[in-house]
PAMIVEX-19155 format. One record per residue (C-alpha): residue number from 0; residue in one letter; x, y, z. Coordinates in Angstrom, 1 decimal. Example, Ala and Ser with C-alpha at 12.3 -4.5 7.8 and 13.67 -1.06 7.14 Angstrom:
// PAMIVEX-19155
SITE   seke   lumnu        u        v        w
SITE      0       A     12.3     -4.5      7.8
SITE      1       S     13.7     -1.1      7.1
// end
This chain:
// PAMIVEX-19155
SITE   seke   lumnu        u        v        w
SITE      0       X      0.0      0.0      0.0
SITE      1       X      2.8      2.4      0.9
SITE      2       X      4.6      1.6     -2.4
SITE      3       X      1.4      2.4     -4.3
SITE      4       X      1.1      5.8     -2.5
SITE      5       X      4.7      6.6     -3.3
SITE      6       X      4.2      5.7     -7.0
SITE      7       X      1.1      7.9     -7.3
SITE      8       X      2.9     10.7     -5.5
SITE      9       X      5.9     10.4     -8.0
SITE     10       X      3.5     10.6    -11.0
SITE     11       X      1.8     13.7     -9.6
SITE     12       X      5.2     15.4     -9.0
SITE     13       X      6.3     14.6    -12.6
SITE     14       X      3.1     15.9    -14.1
SITE     15       X      3.3     19.2    -12.1
SITE     16       X      6.9     19.7    -13.2
SITE     17       X      6.1     19.1    -16.9
SITE     18       X      3.1     21.5    -16.6
SITE     19       X      5.3     24.1    -15.0
SITE     20       X      7.9     23.9    -17.7
SITE     21       X      5.2     24.2    -20.4
SITE     22       X      3.8     27.3    -18.8
SITE     23       X      7.2     28.9    -18.5
SITE     24       X      8.0     28.1    -22.2
SITE     25       X      4.6     29.6    -23.3
SITE     26       X      5.2     32.7    -21.2
SITE     27       X      8.7     33.1    -22.7
SITE     28       X      7.5     32.5    -26.2
SITE     29       X      4.5     34.9    -25.9
SITE     30       X      7.0     37.6    -24.6
SITE     31       X      9.2     37.0    -27.6
SITE     32       X      6.3     37.3    -30.1
SITE     33       X      4.9     40.4    -28.4
SITE     34       X      8.3     42.0    -28.9
SITE     35       X      7.6     42.0    -32.6
SITE     36       X      4.8     44.5    -32.2
SITE     37       X      7.4     47.1    -31.1
SITE     38       X      8.1     47.8    -34.7
SITE     39       X      6.1     51.0    -34.3
SITE     40       X      9.2     52.4    -32.6
SITE     41       X     10.8     52.4    -36.1
SITE     42       X      7.8     53.3    -38.2
SITE     43       X      6.1     55.7    -35.9
SITE     44       X      3.4     55.5    -33.2
SITE     45       X      0.4     55.8    -35.5
SITE     46       X     -2.0     53.1    -34.3
SITE     47       X     -3.2     52.1    -37.7
SITE     48       X      0.4     51.3    -38.8
SITE     49       X      1.3     49.3    -35.7
SITE     50       X      2.0     45.6    -36.4
SITE     51       X      0.0     43.2    -34.3
SITE     52       X      0.8     39.6    -34.9
SITE     53       X     -2.0     38.5    -32.5
SITE     54       X     -4.8     39.9    -34.6
SITE     55       X     -7.1     36.9    -34.5
SITE     56       X     -7.9     33.7    -32.6
SITE     57       X     -5.1     31.8    -34.3
SITE     58       X     -2.4     33.8    -32.5
SITE     59       X      0.7     31.9    -31.7
SITE     60       X      0.3     29.7    -28.6
SITE     61       X      1.4     26.1    -28.9
SITE     62       X      4.8     25.6    -30.6
SITE     63       X      4.6     21.8    -30.6
SITE     64       X      3.0     20.9    -33.9
SITE     65       X      2.3     17.3    -32.8
SITE     66       X     -0.3     18.5    -30.3
SITE     67       X     -2.9     19.5    -33.0
SITE     68       X     -1.4     17.9    -36.0
SITE     69       X     -1.2     19.2    -39.6
SITE     70       X     -3.6     21.9    -40.7
SITE     71       X     -3.5     21.6    -44.4
SITE     72       X     -5.3     24.1    -46.7
SITE     73       X     -8.0     22.7    -49.0
SITE     74       X     -6.0     24.2    -51.9
SITE     75       X     -3.0     26.2    -52.9
SITE     76       X     -5.3     29.2    -53.4
SITE     77       X     -6.4     29.0    -49.8
SITE     78       X     -2.8     29.2    -48.7
SITE     79       X     -2.2     32.2    -51.0
SITE     80       X     -5.2     34.0    -49.5
SITE     81       X     -3.7     33.5    -46.0
SITE     82       X     -0.4     34.9    -47.2
SITE     83       X     -2.0     37.9    -48.7
SITE     84       X     -4.2     38.5    -45.6
SITE     85       X     -1.2     38.4    -43.3
SITE     86       X      1.6     40.0    -45.3
SITE     87       X      0.0     42.3    -47.8
SITE     88       X      0.1     45.6    -45.8
SITE     89       X      1.8     48.9    -45.5
SITE     90       X      4.4     48.6    -42.7
SITE     91       X      5.3     52.3    -43.2
SITE     92       X      8.9     51.5    -44.2
SITE     93       X     10.4     54.1    -46.5
SITE     94       X     12.4     52.8    -49.5
SITE     95       X     15.6     54.2    -48.0
SITE     96       X     15.0     52.4    -44.7
SITE     97       X     14.5     48.9    -46.2
SITE     98       X     17.1     46.3    -45.3
SITE     99       X     18.4     43.7    -47.8
SITE    100       X     17.0     40.2    -48.3
SITE    101       X     19.0     37.5    -50.1
SITE    102       X     16.7     34.8    -51.4
SITE    103       X     18.7     31.8    -52.6
SITE    104       X     16.2     29.5    -54.5
SITE    105       X     18.4     26.7    -55.7
SITE    106       X     17.3     24.9    -57.7
SITE    107       X     17.8     21.3    -56.5
SITE    108       X     21.2     19.7    -56.9
SITE    109       X     23.1     22.9    -57.3
SITE    110       X     25.1     23.0    -54.1
SITE    111       X     22.3     24.5    -51.9
SITE    112       X     22.9     22.0    -49.0
SITE    113       X     26.6     23.1    -48.7
SITE    114       X     25.7     26.8    -48.6
SITE    115       X     23.0     26.0    -45.9
SITE    116       X     25.5     24.1    -43.8
SITE    117       X     27.9     27.0    -43.9
SITE    118       X     25.1     29.5    -42.9
SITE    119       X     24.0     27.3    -40.0
SITE    120       X     27.5     26.5    -38.7
SITE    121       X     28.7     30.1    -38.9
SITE    122       X     25.7     32.1    -37.5
SITE    123       X     28.0     34.3    -35.4
SITE    124       X     30.0     35.3    -38.4
SITE    125       X     26.7     35.9    -40.3
SITE    126       X     25.5     38.2    -37.5
SITE    127       X     28.8     40.0    -37.5
SITE    128       X     28.2     40.8    -41.2
SITE    129       X     24.8     42.3    -40.3
SITE    130       X     22.7     39.3    -41.5
SITE    131       X     20.1     37.1    -39.8
SITE    132       X     18.4     33.9    -40.8
SITE    133       X     15.5     31.9    -39.3
SITE    134       X     16.4     29.5    -36.5
SITE    135       X     14.7     26.3    -35.7
SITE    136       X     13.4     27.7    -32.4
SITE    137       X     11.8     30.6    -34.2
SITE    138       X     10.0     28.6    -36.9
SITE    139       X      9.2     25.2    -35.5
SITE    140       X      8.8     22.5    -38.2
SITE    141       X      9.7     19.1    -39.5
SITE    142       X     13.1     20.0    -40.9
SITE    143       X     16.2     21.2    -39.1
SITE    144       X     16.6     23.9    -41.6
SITE    145       X     13.9     26.5    -40.8
SITE    146       X     13.9     27.9    -44.3
SITE    147       X     12.8     24.4    -45.6
SITE    148       X      9.7     24.7    -43.3
SITE    149       X      9.1     28.2    -44.7
SITE    150       X      9.4     26.8    -48.3
SITE    151       X      7.1     23.9    -47.8
SITE    152       X      4.5     26.2    -46.2
SITE    153       X      4.6     28.6    -49.0
SITE    154       X      3.9     25.8    -51.4
SITE    155       X      0.8     24.9    -49.5
SITE    156       X      2.3     21.9    -47.8
SITE    157       X      2.7     20.7    -44.3
SITE    158       X      1.4     22.3    -41.1
SITE    159       X      3.3     25.5    -41.7
SITE    160       X      0.4     26.9    -43.8
SITE    161       X     -1.8     27.7    -40.8
SITE    162       X     -1.7     31.3    -39.7
SITE    163       X      0.3     30.4    -36.5
SITE    164       X      3.4     29.5    -38.5
SITE    165       X      3.0     32.2    -41.1
SITE    166       X      3.0     34.7    -38.3
SITE    167       X      6.1     33.2    -36.8
SITE    168       X      7.8     33.9    -40.1
SITE    169       X      6.4     37.4    -40.2
SITE    170       X      7.7     37.9    -36.7
SITE    171       X     11.2     36.9    -37.9
SITE    172       X     11.0     39.4    -40.8
SITE    173       X      9.8     42.2    -38.5
SITE    174       X     12.3     41.6    -35.8
SITE    175       X     15.1     41.5    -38.3
SITE    176       X     14.0     44.8    -39.9
SITE    177       X     13.6     46.3    -36.4
SITE    178       X     17.1     45.2    -35.5
SITE    179       X     18.5     46.7    -38.7
SITE    180       X     19.5     43.2    -39.9
SITE    181       X     19.6     42.0    -43.5
SITE    182       X     18.3     38.5    -43.9
SITE    183       X     19.3     35.5    -45.9
SITE    184       X     16.9     32.7    -46.9
SITE    185       X     18.2     29.6    -48.6
SITE    186       X     16.2     26.6    -49.7
SITE    187       X     16.1     24.6    -53.0
SITE    188       X     12.3     24.2    -52.2
SITE    189       X     11.9     27.9    -53.0
SITE    190       X     12.3     27.0    -56.6
SITE    191       X      8.8     25.6    -56.4
SITE    192       X      7.3     28.7    -54.8
SITE    193       X      5.5     31.3    -56.9
SITE    194       X      7.6     34.5    -57.2
SITE    195       X      4.6     36.7    -56.6
SITE    196       X      4.3     35.1    -53.1
SITE    197       X      7.8     36.3    -52.2
SITE    198       X      7.0     39.7    -53.7
SITE    199       X      4.0     40.0    -51.4
SITE    200       X      6.0     38.9    -48.3
SITE    201       X      9.3     40.6    -48.8
SITE    202       X      8.8     43.8    -50.8
SITE    203       X      7.1     45.9    -48.1
SITE    204       X     10.1     45.4    -45.8
SITE    205       X     13.2     44.5    -47.9
SITE    206       X     15.1     45.2    -51.1
SITE    207       X     15.4     41.6    -52.4
SITE    208       X     18.2     40.0    -54.4
SITE    209       X     17.3     36.6    -56.0
SITE    210       X     20.3     34.2    -56.3
SITE    211       X     20.0     31.2    -58.7
SITE    212       X     22.7     28.6    -59.3
SITE    213       X     23.3     27.4    -62.8
SITE    214       X     24.1     23.8    -63.5
SITE    215       X     23.9     22.1    -66.8
SITE    216       X     20.4     20.6    -67.5
SITE    217       X     21.7     17.1    -68.4
SITE    218       X     23.7     16.9    -65.2
SITE    219       X     20.7     18.1    -63.2
SITE    220       X     18.6     15.3    -64.6
SITE    221       X     21.1     12.6    -63.5
SITE    222       X     21.7     14.1    -60.1
SITE    223       X     18.0     14.7    -59.4
SITE    224       X     17.1     11.1    -60.3
SITE    225       X     19.9      9.8    -58.1
SITE    226       X     18.5     11.8    -55.2
SITE    227       X     15.0     10.5    -55.7
SITE    228       X     16.2      7.0    -56.1
SITE    229       X     17.8      7.0    -52.7
SITE    230       X     14.5      7.9    -51.1
SITE    231       X     12.1      5.9    -53.3
SITE    232       X     13.2      2.3    -54.2
SITE    233       X     10.3      1.9    -56.6
SITE    234       X     11.2      4.8    -58.8
SITE    235       X     11.6      4.0    -62.5
SITE    236       X     15.1      3.6    -64.0
SITE    237       X     16.7      6.7    -65.4
SITE    238       X     15.7      6.3    -69.1
SITE    239       X     11.9      6.0    -68.7
SITE    240       X     12.0      8.6    -65.9
SITE    241       X     13.7     11.2    -68.1
SITE    242       X     11.5     10.3    -71.1
SITE    243       X      8.4     11.0    -69.0
SITE    244       X      9.5     14.0    -66.9
SITE    245       X     12.2     16.0    -68.6
SITE    246       X      9.7     18.5    -70.1
SITE    247       X      8.2     19.2    -66.7
SITE    248       X     11.7     19.6    -65.1
SITE    249       X     12.4     22.5    -67.5
SITE    250       X     10.0     24.6    -65.5
SITE    251       X     12.3     24.5    -62.5
SITE    252       X     15.5     24.8    -64.4
SITE    253       X     17.7     27.9    -63.8
SITE    254       X     16.6     29.8    -66.9
SITE    255       X     12.9     29.2    -66.2
SITE    256       X     13.4     30.4    -62.6
SITE    257       X     15.3     33.5    -63.8
SITE    258       X     12.6     34.5    -66.3
SITE    259       X      9.7     34.0    -63.8
SITE    260       X     11.5     35.9    -60.9
SITE    261       X     12.5     38.8    -63.2
SITE    262       X      8.8     39.6    -63.6
SITE    263       X      8.7     40.6    -59.9
SITE    264       X     12.2     41.4    -58.9
SITE    265       X     14.8     43.7    -60.6
SITE    266       X     17.8     42.1    -58.9
SITE    267       X     18.4     38.5    -60.1
SITE    268       X     21.9     37.1    -60.1
SITE    269       X     23.4     33.8    -61.3
SITE    270       X     26.2     31.8    -59.8
SITE    271       X     28.0     29.2    -61.9
SITE    272       X     28.2     25.6    -60.5
SITE    273       X     30.8     24.8    -63.1
SITE    274       X     33.2     27.7    -62.7
SITE    275       X     36.5     26.3    -61.2
SITE    276       X     38.1     29.7    -60.5
SITE    277       X     36.6     29.6    -57.1
SITE    278       X     34.2     27.4    -55.1
SITE    279       X     30.4     27.7    -55.5
SITE    280       X     30.3     28.8    -51.9
SITE    281       X     32.8     31.6    -52.5
SITE    282       X     30.7     32.7    -55.6
SITE    283       X     27.7     32.9    -53.3
SITE    284       X     29.1     34.7    -50.3
SITE    285       X     31.7     36.9    -52.0
SITE    286       X     30.1     37.7    -55.4
SITE    287       X     26.4     37.2    -55.2
SITE    288       X     25.9     38.7    -51.7
SITE    289       X     28.9     41.1    -51.9
SITE    290       X     28.6     42.6    -48.4
SITE    291       X     29.3     39.5    -46.3
SITE    292       X     33.0     40.4    -45.8
SITE    293       X     33.7     38.1    -42.9
SITE    294       X     31.8     35.2    -44.3
SITE    295       X     33.5     35.6    -47.6
SITE    296       X     37.0     35.4    -46.0
SITE    297       X     35.8     32.3    -44.0
SITE    298       X     34.6     30.3    -47.0
SITE    299       X     37.8     31.0    -49.0
SITE    300       X     39.6     28.7    -46.6
SITE    301       X     37.1     25.9    -47.0
SITE    302       X     38.3     23.2    -49.4
SITE    303       X     35.5     21.4    -51.2
SITE    304       X     36.1     18.7    -53.8
SITE    305       X     33.3     18.6    -56.4
SITE    306       X     34.9     16.0    -58.6
SITE    307       X     32.3     13.7    -59.9
SITE    308       X     33.4     10.3    -58.8
SITE    309       X     30.0      8.7    -59.3
SITE    310       X     29.7      5.2    -60.8
SITE    311       X     27.8      5.0    -64.1
SITE    312       X     24.1      4.3    -63.7
SITE    313       X     24.3      1.1    -65.7
SITE    314       X     26.7     -0.5    -63.2
SITE    315       X     24.4      0.5    -60.3
SITE    316       X     21.5     -1.0    -62.2
SITE    317       X     23.3     -4.3    -62.7
SITE    318       X     24.2     -4.6    -59.1
SITE    319       X     20.7     -3.9    -57.9
SITE    320       X     19.2     -6.3    -60.3
SITE    321       X     21.7     -9.1    -59.4
SITE    322       X     20.8     -8.7    -55.7
SITE    323       X     17.0     -8.7    -56.4
SITE    324       X     17.4    -11.9    -58.4
SITE    325       X     19.4    -13.4    -55.6
SITE    326       X     22.4    -14.1    -57.9
SITE    327       X     24.4    -11.6    -55.8
SITE    328       X     24.3    -11.8    -52.0
SITE    329       X     22.6     -8.7    -50.4
SITE    330       X     25.5     -8.6    -47.9
SITE    331       X     28.0     -7.8    -50.6
SITE    332       X     28.9     -4.1    -50.4
SITE    333       X     28.1     -2.2    -53.6
SITE    334       X     31.5     -0.6    -53.7
SITE    335       X     33.2     -4.0    -53.7
SITE    336       X     30.8     -5.2    -56.5
SITE    337       X     31.6     -2.0    -58.5
SITE    338       X     35.3     -2.6    -58.3
SITE    339       X     35.0     -6.2    -59.4
SITE    340       X     32.6     -5.4    -62.3
SITE    341       X     35.0     -2.7    -63.6
SITE    342       X     37.9     -5.2    -63.4
SITE    343       X     35.8     -7.8    -65.2
SITE    344       X     34.7     -5.4    -68.0
SITE    345       X     38.3     -4.1    -68.4
SITE    346       X     39.8     -7.6    -68.7
SITE    347       X     37.0     -8.8    -71.0
SITE    348       X     37.2     -5.6    -73.1
SITE    349       X     33.5     -5.0    -72.5
SITE    350       X     32.4     -1.4    -72.8
SITE    351       X     29.0     -0.1    -71.5
SITE    352       X     27.7      0.0    -75.1
SITE    353       X     28.5     -3.7    -75.5
SITE    354       X     25.8     -4.5    -73.0
SITE    355       X     22.2     -5.0    -74.0
SITE    356       X     20.8     -1.4    -73.7
SITE    357       X     17.6      0.6    -73.9
SITE    358       X     18.4      4.3    -74.6
SITE    359       X     16.8      7.7    -74.5
SITE    360       X     15.6      8.5    -78.0
SITE    361       X     17.8     10.7    -80.2
SITE    362       X     15.0     13.3    -80.4
SITE    363       X     14.8     13.7    -76.7
SITE    364       X     18.6     13.8    -76.3
SITE    365       X     18.8     16.6    -78.8
SITE    366       X     16.0     18.4    -77.0
SITE    367       X     18.0     18.1    -73.7
SITE    368       X     21.2     19.3    -75.4
SITE    369       X     19.5     22.4    -77.0
SITE    370       X     17.9     23.3    -73.7
SITE    371       X     21.3     23.2    -72.0
SITE    372       X     22.9     25.2    -74.8
SITE    373       X     20.2     27.9    -74.5
SITE    374       X     20.7     28.1    -70.7
SITE    375       X     24.4     28.3    -70.9
SITE    376       X     24.5     30.9    -73.7
SITE    377       X     22.1     33.2    -71.8
SITE    378       X     23.0     32.7    -68.1
SITE    379       X     26.8     32.4    -68.3
SITE    380       X     27.8     33.7    -71.7
SITE    381       X     31.3     34.8    -70.9
SITE    382       X     32.2     31.5    -69.2
SITE    383       X     30.5     29.6    -72.0
SITE    384       X     32.7     31.2    -74.7
SITE    385       X     35.9     30.9    -72.6
SITE    386       X     35.3     27.2    -72.2
SITE    387       X     35.1     26.5    -75.9
SITE    388       X     31.5     27.4    -76.7
SITE    389       X     29.1     24.9    -78.3
SITE    390       X     31.8     22.5    -79.4
SITE    391       X     33.0     21.9    -75.8
SITE    392       X     29.5     21.6    -74.5
SITE    393       X     28.7     19.0    -77.2
SITE    394       X     31.8     17.1    -76.2
SITE    395       X     30.7     17.1    -72.6
SITE    396       X     27.3     16.0    -73.6
SITE    397       X     28.7     13.0    -75.4
SITE    398       X     30.0     11.8    -72.0
SITE    399       X     26.5     12.1    -70.5
SITE    400       X     25.2     10.0    -73.4
SITE    401       X     27.8      7.3    -72.9
SITE    402       X     27.4      7.1    -69.1
SITE    403       X     23.8      8.0    -68.4
SITE    404       X     21.5      8.0    -71.5
SITE    405       X     21.0      4.2    -71.6
SITE    406       X     19.9      1.6    -69.2
SITE    407       X     20.9     -2.1    -69.2
SITE    408       X     18.4     -4.7    -70.1
SITE    409       X     19.2     -6.6    -67.0
SITE    410       X     17.0     -9.5    -67.6
SITE    411       X     19.0    -10.3    -70.7
SITE    412       X     22.3     -9.6    -69.0
SITE    413       X     21.6    -12.0    -66.1
SITE    414       X     21.0    -14.8    -68.5
SITE    415       X     24.6    -14.5    -69.6
SITE    416       X     26.7    -17.2    -67.9
SITE    417       X     29.8    -15.0    -67.7
SITE    418       X     28.0    -12.4    -65.6
SITE    419       X     26.4    -15.1    -63.4
SITE    420       X     29.8    -16.6    -62.7
SITE    421       X     31.1    -13.2    -61.8
SITE    422       X     28.4    -12.5    -59.3
SITE    423       X     28.7    -16.0    -57.8
SITE    424       X     32.5    -15.5    -57.4
SITE    425       X     31.9    -12.4    -55.2
SITE    426       X     30.4    -14.5    -52.3
// end
């Protein structure tokens, strides 16, 4: 009986402690959010201009999204209405008083993750240069990079779309403006956000520079497929995937992004993924941003190797098929299998094109090349000419055709006794 009383007493104490911590956290957070309303100290005390982020019943209260679960909009249009309702207002900021916003929109597979790592790991240096960026304790969400949570929300995805999280983002913008801080927002997911949304959100408070990274379209296709393949085992092989989706992927290519954002923003700059005179990171922090002096000096000392050491897609497909068919043991490391396959093909004088292949059609390949040519001539014309122009690009494209434009007919390959013996010997 005594033990039972003690147990209940312990439970009650724990519950009271948890409740006390939650109350303290809410009080602290409410105080932080109320601080955003003091923007009137900058823009004047006129009541009709004062920012009030608690203007309705969905004011920020609970930061733990798990409590109430996702609140998804019924449509993208509903999300856009919420954005306009919250952000489309006159904050009273004169043009001369606006701070700078750097909006880095990717696209995917153009070095965005590396830039984001540097930003997060060097927040003190960023602040020293007069810049701020959202922190995970300011905009709570699924991803460790708060800007990804922003990006998903502005696409009408995830729980971020409810007014609570939109106002958290608004509070960050207001507090940064109030503190005379420039801001930097970096997410490849921004490439899927309508530029007019960012114009509504940023233009009243900030002079905005859009930063887009250029990477050759045919390289982007391979890299994007590899990324998706890591997450989705059931995804189609590269050839049918490209055949089906390459037209749609043009809409989020660098040139398409540049053209769409130039309709709303005057300041759009391009950084070149392929320029070896300096790292992509140095291009971003030193050239695209220009006034991050300390961060620029810091990234110049970072050594990053971007050499493409990836294994041809055909070899990966062969290994995967051999494991699925049980000819190759699942426990065999892929890297070991890759080395032995390369050795076998070299000794047998077998090239990739000696394998049974199914390839992207010549019509689609030429379309991909012409799109890449168009982008390179318009986005990085000086670099394009300095590297040998169309002849050099065509030569590099031939390498893409040899290594990525065809897939192996693995069912035929695995009927070849030479390959079966090779896989059996790896056990």
